[in-house]
C-alpha positions as CSV (number, residue, x, y, z in Angstrom):
1,X,3.7,11.3,48.6
2,X,5.4,12.4,45.3
3,X,8.2,9.8,45.8
4,X,5.7,7.0,46.1
5,X,3.9,8.2,42.9
6,X,7.2,8.2,41.0
7,X,8.1,4.7,42.3
8,X,4.8,3.3,41.3
9,X,4.6,4.9,37.9
10,X,4.8,2.7,34.9
11,X,8.2,2.5,33.2
12,X,7.3,4.7,30.2
13,X,10.8,5.7,29.1
14,X,12.3,2.2,29.2
15,X,9.0,0.4,28.6
16,X,8.4,2.2,25.3
17,X,11.9,1.8,24.1
18,X,12.4,-0.9,21.5
19,X,14.5,-3.8,22.8
20,X,17.7,-4.6,21.1
21,X,16.5,-8.1,20.3
22,X,13.7,-6.6,18.2
23,X,16.2,-4.4,16.4
24,X,18.4,-7.4,15.7
25,X,15.4,-9.3,14.3
26,X,14.5,-6.3,12.0
27,X,18.1,-6.3,10.7
28,X,17.9,-10.0,10.0
29,X,14.7,-9.6,8.1
30,X,16.0,-6.5,6.2
31,X,19.2,-8.3,5.1
32,X,17.2,-11.3,4.1
33,X,14.8,-9.1,2.1
34,X,17.8,-7.6,0.2
35,X,19.2,-11.0,-0.6
36,X,15.8,-12.4,-1.8
37,X,15.1,-9.3,-3.9
38,X,18.5,-9.5,-5.5
39,X,18.1,-13.1,-6.3
40,X,14.7,-12.5,-7.9
41,X,15.8,-9.4,-9.9
42,X,19.3,-10.4,-11.0
43,X,19.5,-14.2,-11.0
44,X,16.0,-15.1,-12.1
45,X,15.3,-12.0,-14.2
46,X,12.1,-10.9,-12.4
47,X,12.6,-7.3,-11.5
48,X,8.9,-6.4,-11.2
49,X,8.3,-9.3,-8.8
50,X,11.4,-8.3,-6.9
51,X,10.2,-4.7,-6.5
52,X,6.7,-5.9,-5.4
53,X,8.2,-8.3,-2.9
54,X,10.6,-5.6,-1.6
55,X,7.7,-3.2,-1.1
56,X,5.3,-5.8,0.5
57,X,7.8,-7.4,2.8
58,X,9.5,-4.1,3.5
59,X,6.1,-2.7,4.7
60,X,5.8,-5.7,7.1
61,X,9.3,-5.3,8.4
62,X,8.6,-1.5,8.9
63,X,5.3,-2.3,10.7
64,X,7.0,-4.9,12.9
65,X,9.6,-2.3,13.9
66,X,6.8,0.1,14.8
67,X,5.3,-2.4,17.3
68,X,2.5,-3.8,15.1
69,X,1.9,-7.3,16.4
70,X,-0.1,-8.3,13.3
71,X,2.9,-7.6,11.1
72,X,5.1,-9.8,13.3
73,X,2.7,-12.7,12.8
74,X,2.3,-12.2,9.1
75,X,6.1,-12.1,8.7
76,X,6.3,-15.4,10.7
77,X,3.6,-17.0,8.5
78,X,5.5,-15.9,5.3
79,X,8.7,-17.2,6.8
80,X,7.2,-20.6,7.5
81,X,5.7,-20.8,4.0
82,X,9.0,-19.8,2.4
83,X,10.9,-22.3,4.6
84,X,8.7,-25.1,3.4
85,X,8.8,-24.0,-0.3
86,X,12.5,-23.5,-0.3
87,X,13.2,-27.1,0.5
88,X,11.6,-28.0,-2.8
89,X,13.8,-25.7,-4.9
90,X,17.1,-25.5,-3.0
91,X,18.4,-28.6,-4.8
92,X,17.7,-27.1,-8.2
93,X,19.3,-23.8,-7.1
94,X,22.4,-25.6,-6.0
95,X,22.8,-27.4,-9.3
96,X,22.0,-24.2,-11.3
97,X,24.4,-22.0,-9.3
98,X,26.0,-22.8,-5.9
99,X,26.1,-19.1,-5.2
100,X,22.3,-18.7,-5.6
101,X,21.7,-21.8,-3.4
102,X,24.0,-20.5,-0.7
103,X,22.4,-17.1,-0.8
104,X,18.9,-18.7,-0.5
105,X,20.1,-20.8,2.5
106,X,21.5,-17.6,4.2
107,X,18.2,-15.8,3.5
108,X,16.2,-18.6,5.1
109,X,18.5,-18.8,8.1
110,X,18.2,-15.0,8.6
111,X,14.4,-15.2,8.4
112,X,14.3,-18.0,11.0
113,X,16.6,-16.2,13.3
114,X,14.5,-13.0,12.9
115,X,11.3,-14.9,13.7
116,X,12.9,-16.5,16.7
117,X,14.1,-13.2,18.1
118,X,10.6,-11.6,17.5
119,X,9.0,-14.3,19.8
120,X,11.4,-14.3,22.7
121,X,9.9,-13.2,26.0
122,X,11.3,-9.7,25.9
123,X,10.0,-9.1,22.4
124,X,6.6,-10.5,23.4
125,X,6.3,-8.1,26.3
126,X,7.3,-5.2,24.0
127,X,4.6,-6.1,21.4
128,X,2.0,-6.6,24.1
129,X,2.9,-3.5,26.2
130,X,3.3,-5.7,29.3
131,X,6.0,-4.0,31.4
């Protein structure tokens, strides 16, 4: 009887563990946030905006890492908006400084990779507790 109960028990230890794919997504977003904040603070001279961006997006990344599904969706919406907006200014950034343009391109790529990883089936199951 006890063996049957153990076999039918939900996989709490492995089921609650964060999948590596989510960890990779969080790393992508974190590196992207550092790049974006550095560009804002040092290249464009907006340290206050860089700090506010760092705090707001950092909170979303932290919340996503803590299994808050709403934060994952907000990060995705911000990524889509920034992806659309970056197409309008990337040309200017490349003429102003190729390094800033390249950093922005890397930032956007990391955000898109992070979003993709957060919506793969294993990530979806982890966010929705479906194991």
